[in-house]
C-alpha positions in Angstrom: -45.5 135.0 -17.2 -48.4 133.3 -15.6 -51.3 135.5 -14.3 -54.9 135.4 -13.3 -56.7 132.4 -14.8 -53.4 130.5 -15.3 -53.8 126.8 -16.3 -54.2 124.2 -13.7 -50.8 122.7 -14.3 -49.2 125.5 -12.3 -50.3 123.7 -9.2 -47.7 120.9 -9.7 -45.0 122.1 -7.4 -42.9 120.7 -4.5 -43.9 123.8 -2.5 -46.9 123.2 -0.3 -46.9 126.8 1.0 -46.3 130.1 -1.0 -45.6 132.8 1.5 -45.6 136.4 0.4 -44.3 139.2 2.6 -43.9 142.9 2.0 -44.2 146.3 3.5 -47.5 148.2 3.7 -48.7 149.3 0.3 -46.3 147.0 -1.6 -49.2 145.3 -3.4 -48.7 141.9 -1.6 -52.4 141.4 -1.0 -53.4 141.8 -4.7 -50.5 139.6 -5.8 -51.4 136.9 -3.2 -55.0 136.8 -4.4 -53.9 136.4 -8.0 -51.4 133.6 -7.0 -54.1 131.8 -5.0 -56.6 132.0 -7.8 -54.1 130.6 -10.3 -53.2 127.8 -7.8 -56.9 127.1 -7.1 -56.5 127.7 -3.4 -57.0 130.4 -0.8 -55.0 133.0 1.1 -54.3 132.9 4.8 -53.6 136.3 6.3 -50.5 136.9 8.4 -51.6 140.3 9.8 -51.9 141.0 13.5 -54.7 143.6 13.2 -56.7 142.2 10.3 -58.0 139.5 12.7 -60.4 142.1 14.2 -63.9 142.9 13.1 -64.8 146.6 12.8 -61.5 147.8 11.4 -62.0 147.0 7.8 -60.8 150.3 6.4 -58.1 151.1 8.9 -56.4 147.7 8.6 -57.0 147.5 4.8 -58.8 144.1 5.0 -58.9 142.4 1.7 -62.1 142.5 -0.3 -61.8 138.9 -1.4 -62.5 136.0 1.1 -59.3 135.5 3.1 -58.7 133.2 6.1 -58.1 134.6 9.5 -59.5 138.0 8.7 -62.2 139.6 10.9 -62.3 136.6 13.3 -62.2 138.4 16.6 -64.2 141.1 18.4 -62.3 144.3 19.2 -62.7 143.7 22.9 -60.8 140.4 22.7 -57.1 140.0 23.3 -55.3 138.0 20.7 -51.8 136.5 20.9 -49.3 135.2 18.4 -49.7 131.7 20.0 -53.4 131.7 19.3 -52.7 132.9 15.8 -50.1 130.2 15.1 -52.5 127.5 16.1 -55.3 128.8 13.8 -52.8 129.5 10.9 -51.4 125.9 11.1 -55.0 124.5 11.0 -55.9 126.6 7.9 -52.7 125.9 6.1 -53.0 122.2 6.8 -56.6 122.2 5.6 -55.8 124.0 2.3 -52.8 121.7 1.6 -55.0 118.7 2.2 -57.8 120.1 0.0 -55.9 121.9 -2.8 -52.3 120.8 -2.5 -51.0 124.3 -1.6 -51.8 127.3 0.6 -50.9 130.9 0.1 -49.8 132.9 3.2 -49.7 136.7 2.9 -49.0 139.5 5.3 -46.9 142.2 6.7 -46.6 141.2 10.3 -43.2 139.5 10.4 -43.7 137.6 13.6 -47.1 136.3 12.4 -45.7 135.2 9.1 -43.0 133.2 10.9 -45.5 131.8 13.3 -47.6 130.6 10.4 -44.7 128.9 8.7 -42.7 127.5 11.6 -43.3 125.7 14.9 -42.0 128.6 17.0 -41.1 128.1 20.6 -43.4 130.7 22.1 -43.4 131.9 25.7 -46.5 130.9 27.7 -49.4 133.3 28.6 -48.8 135.3 31.8 -50.1 134.1 35.1 -53.2 135.8 36.5 -52.3 139.1 38.0 -48.6 139.0 36.9 -49.0 141.7 34.2 -50.7 144.1 36.5 -48.1 143.6 39.2 -45.2 144.0 36.7 -46.7 147.1 35.1 -47.1 148.7 38.6 -43.4 147.8 39.3 -42.3 149.4 36.0 -44.5 152.5 36.5 -43.1 153.1 40.0 -39.4 152.8 39.0 -38.5 151.7 35.4 -34.8 151.4 36.3 -35.6 149.1 39.3 -37.9 147.0 37.1 -35.2 146.6 34.5 -32.6 145.7 37.1 -35.0 143.1 38.4 -35.3 141.7 34.9 -31.5 141.7 34.5 -31.2 139.7 37.7 -33.8 137.1 36.8 -33.2 136.8 33.0 -30.0 138.5 31.7 -30.6 137.0 28.2 -34.0 138.7 27.9 -32.7 142.0 29.4 -30.1 142.1 26.6 -32.8 141.9 23.9 -35.1 144.7 25.2 -34.6 148.4 25.9 -35.2 149.6 29.4 -37.5 152.3 28.0 -39.7 149.8 26.2 -42.4 149.5 28.8 -44.4 146.8 27.0 -41.5 144.5 26.4 -39.8 145.0 29.8 -43.1 144.2 31.5 -43.6 141.1 29.3 -40.1 139.8 29.9 -40.4 140.4 33.6 -43.7 138.6 34.0 -42.2 135.6 32.1 -39.0 135.7 34.2 -40.9 135.7 37.4 -42.9 132.6 36.3 -39.7 130.7 35.4 -40.0 131.2 31.7 -38.2 133.5 29.3 -38.9 135.9 26.4 -35.8 134.4 24.7 -36.4 130.8 23.5 -33.7 128.2 24.0 -33.8 127.5 20.3 -34.4 130.7 18.2 -36.2 129.5 15.1 -37.5 133.0 14.3 -34.7 133.7 11.7 -33.9 130.2 10.6 -34.9 128.7 7.2 -36.9 125.9 9.0 -40.6 125.6 7.9 -43.3 123.1 8.8 -44.0 122.4 5.2 -42.0 122.9 1.9 -42.3 126.6 1.4 -41.5 129.2 -1.3 -40.9 132.5 0.5 -41.2 135.7 -1.5 -40.5 139.3 -0.6 -42.1 142.2 -2.5 -39.5 144.9 -3.0 -40.7 148.4 -3.9 -38.4 151.4 -4.4 -38.6 154.0 -1.5 -40.1 156.8 -3.7 -42.7 154.5 -5.2 -43.6 153.1 -1.8 -44.1 156.6 -0.4 -46.4 157.5 -3.3 -48.5 154.4 -2.7 -48.7 155.0 1.0 -50.0 158.5 0.4 -52.4 157.4 -2.2 -53.8 154.5 0.0 -54.1 156.8 3.0 -56.1 159.3 1.0 -58.4 156.5 -0.2 -58.9 155.4 3.4 -60.1 158.8 4.3 -62.4 159.0 1.3 -63.9 155.6 2.3 -64.7 156.9 5.8 -61.9 155.7 8.1 -62.5 158.6 10.5 -66.1 157.5 11.1 -65.0 153.9 11.4 -62.6 154.8 14.2 -65.2 156.9 16.0 -67.6 154.0 16.0 -64.8 151.6 17.2 -63.7 153.8 20.1 -67.3 154.0 21.4 -67.0 150.3 22.3 -64.7 148.3 24.6 -61.4 147.7 22.8 -58.6 145.3 23.8 -54.9 146.2 24.3 -54.1 144.2 21.3 -56.5 146.0 19.0 -55.4 149.4 20.4 -52.1 148.9 18.5 -53.8 149.3 15.1 -51.8 151.8 13.1 -53.5 155.1 12.9 -56.1 154.5 15.7 -54.5 157.0 18.1 -53.9 159.6 15.4 -57.5 159.5 14.3 -58.8 159.6 17.9 -56.7 162.7 18.9 -56.3 164.8 15.7 -58.6 166.4 13.1 -58.8 164.6 9.7 -56.3 166.8 7.9 -53.5 166.5 10.6 -54.4 162.8 11.2 -53.9 162.0 7.5 -50.4 163.4 7.4 -49.5 161.8 10.7 -50.8 158.5 9.5 -48.7 158.8 6.3 -45.6 159.4 8.5 -46.3 156.5 10.8 -47.0 154.2 8.0 -43.8 155.2 6.3 -41.8 154.3 9.5 -43.7 151.0 9.8 -43.0 150.1 6.2 -39.3 150.7 6.9 -39.5 148.4 9.9 -41.2 145.7 7.7 -38.5 146.0 5.1 -35.9 145.3 7.8 -37.8 142.2 8.8 -38.1 141.1 5.2 -34.4 141.2 4.6 -33.7 139.1 7.7 -35.9 136.2 6.6 -33.6 133.3 5.6 -34.3 131.9 2.2 -36.5 134.7 0.9 -36.5 135.4 -2.8 -37.0 139.1 -3.6 -39.4 140.1 -6.4 -39.6 143.5 -8.0 -42.8 145.1 -6.8 -42.6 148.2 -9.0 -45.0 146.7 -11.5 -48.6 145.6 -11.8 -50.0 142.9 -9.4 -50.5 140.6 -12.4 -46.8 140.9 -13.3 -45.7 140.3 -9.7 -48.0 137.3 -9.4 -46.7 135.9 -12.7 -43.1 136.0 -11.4 -44.1 134.3 -8.2 -45.9 131.6 -10.1 -42.9 131.1 -12.3 -40.7 130.7 -9.2 -43.1 128.2 -7.7 -43.2 126.1 -10.9 -39.4 126.1 -11.1 -39.1 124.4 -7.6 
């Protein structure tokens, strides 16, 4: 197997992008860093919350230099459309300079946005979100009925109790757009550049052990103080979605730690469902050291 410090010839590959996806605590970040080092390139993050400064511990930001990490203030909103534009720029730059880019993350939509030219819905018109939120809060059933009338395709993809998505679908429908693209490239095998897509698969029991261990380390490193500092400042709706932020704000450290483990476990299960729906993905056994996982990924890249 090829690992850290692999010879330069591993860079000869038809793949211009090596994309590594996996659930939280699967070891994808460490493996991606080793792969990037061997390929003499850099990692582009595909994580929706690592874009924010001030959440280094809570969002497990990598210690090594990684593109699209800590690039926005917590008070700033950030959309998948903005991310896609930046990710394409970074990937194109790395391919031009090094011949290959490594993309790593656990936010499935962001990973696809980095790899594909998705047909993304436009930003909401001024005042539309506030109006639609008020409509939903007054009568959720009436708001969902309005969505069904304007955009039945979107209504079929969201649950009437999912306030955020019903509001988003409604504001788009009222502006003449749709939450559902005419061409759904989200699950297709299409990519902007020749890509090797790898999934890190870890057995449930081992993943649970890693989640508990990583959560304990986060508390040892001072995640509770980090969150208190963050919540003393303005924070955007996007940043508020950071896993564990509400638990740490509302509960004591002991209860917050166990709640965070439970939420992380559920999120990891969701990520695994995403991973298995990605067309063309090659699964790699993640129940080994990062060096062994990276070695298998590099062998796969060289074979293509």
